[in-house]
Structure formats: structure tokens, C-alpha cells
N, C-alpha and C positions, 0 to 999 in steps of 0.2 A: 504494500500500500504506500502511496506517495505521501510524504510529509508536507506540511504547509510551506516550508521554505522552497522545496522543489517545485511545488505548484506555482508559487509566486514567481520563481525564477523563469519557469516556462512561459508564464503569461507575459512577463516583462520582455522576454526575448521575442515572443510573437508580436507584441505591440511595437517593439523597436523595428522588427523587420517590416511590419506594415507601414510604419512611418517612413522608412527608407524607400520602400516601393512607391509610396505616394510622392515622396520628394523626387524620385527618378521620373515618374510620370509627369509631374509638374514641370520639371526641368526640360523634359523632352517636348512638352507642349509649348513651353516658352521659346525654345529654339525653333520649333516649326513656325510659331507665330512671327518671330523675328525674320525668318527666311521669307515668309509670305509677304510681310510688310516691305521688305527690301525688293522683292520681285514686283509687287504692285507699284511701288514708287518708281522703280526702274522702268517699268512698262509705261507708266504715265509720262515720265520725262521723255522716254524714247518715242512714244506716240505723238507727243506734242512737237518734238523735233521733226518727226516724219511728216506731220501735218504742215509744218512751215517749210521744210527743205526738201520734201519728197524723197526721203532716204528710207532705208530698211533697218533702222536701228531697233525698232520694236521687235522685228523678226529675229535679229541677231541676239537681243536680250532673251527672247523666248528660247532660242536654241542653246545659248550658254547656260540657261537655268536648268534645262532638262537633260543636258548631256554631261 
């Protein structure tokens, strides 16, 4: 039979791993959000330049982002 100290230790380890997993998921979502913000900003700048100068900068940014 498990004693109270071992039960407490297992629960604390489980909660610590849950917090670490949650931090990893939050960190990953933050990085994805930053990448998406960069891509959208780059696309808007490139699209505006293409509108003015008739270039293919938005297509270039699209290719560099997905390759």
C-alpha cells in the first residue's frame, strides 16, 4: 500500500509534468502566432509594393515562407 508521502510525490510530479506540457504548448502556439504575424505583415508590405510597382514580391514572400 502506498504511503501518503509517495502519493503526494506522484501527484506533484504529475502536476509538474502537466504544467511543463502546457508551457510547451503555449510556447509552440506563441511561435506559430509570431510566424503568422510576420508572414501576414510581409505579405501586406509585398502586396502593397506589387500594387505600386507591378512586381512579384508577394509571390516571392509566399514561396520563401512555405519552402
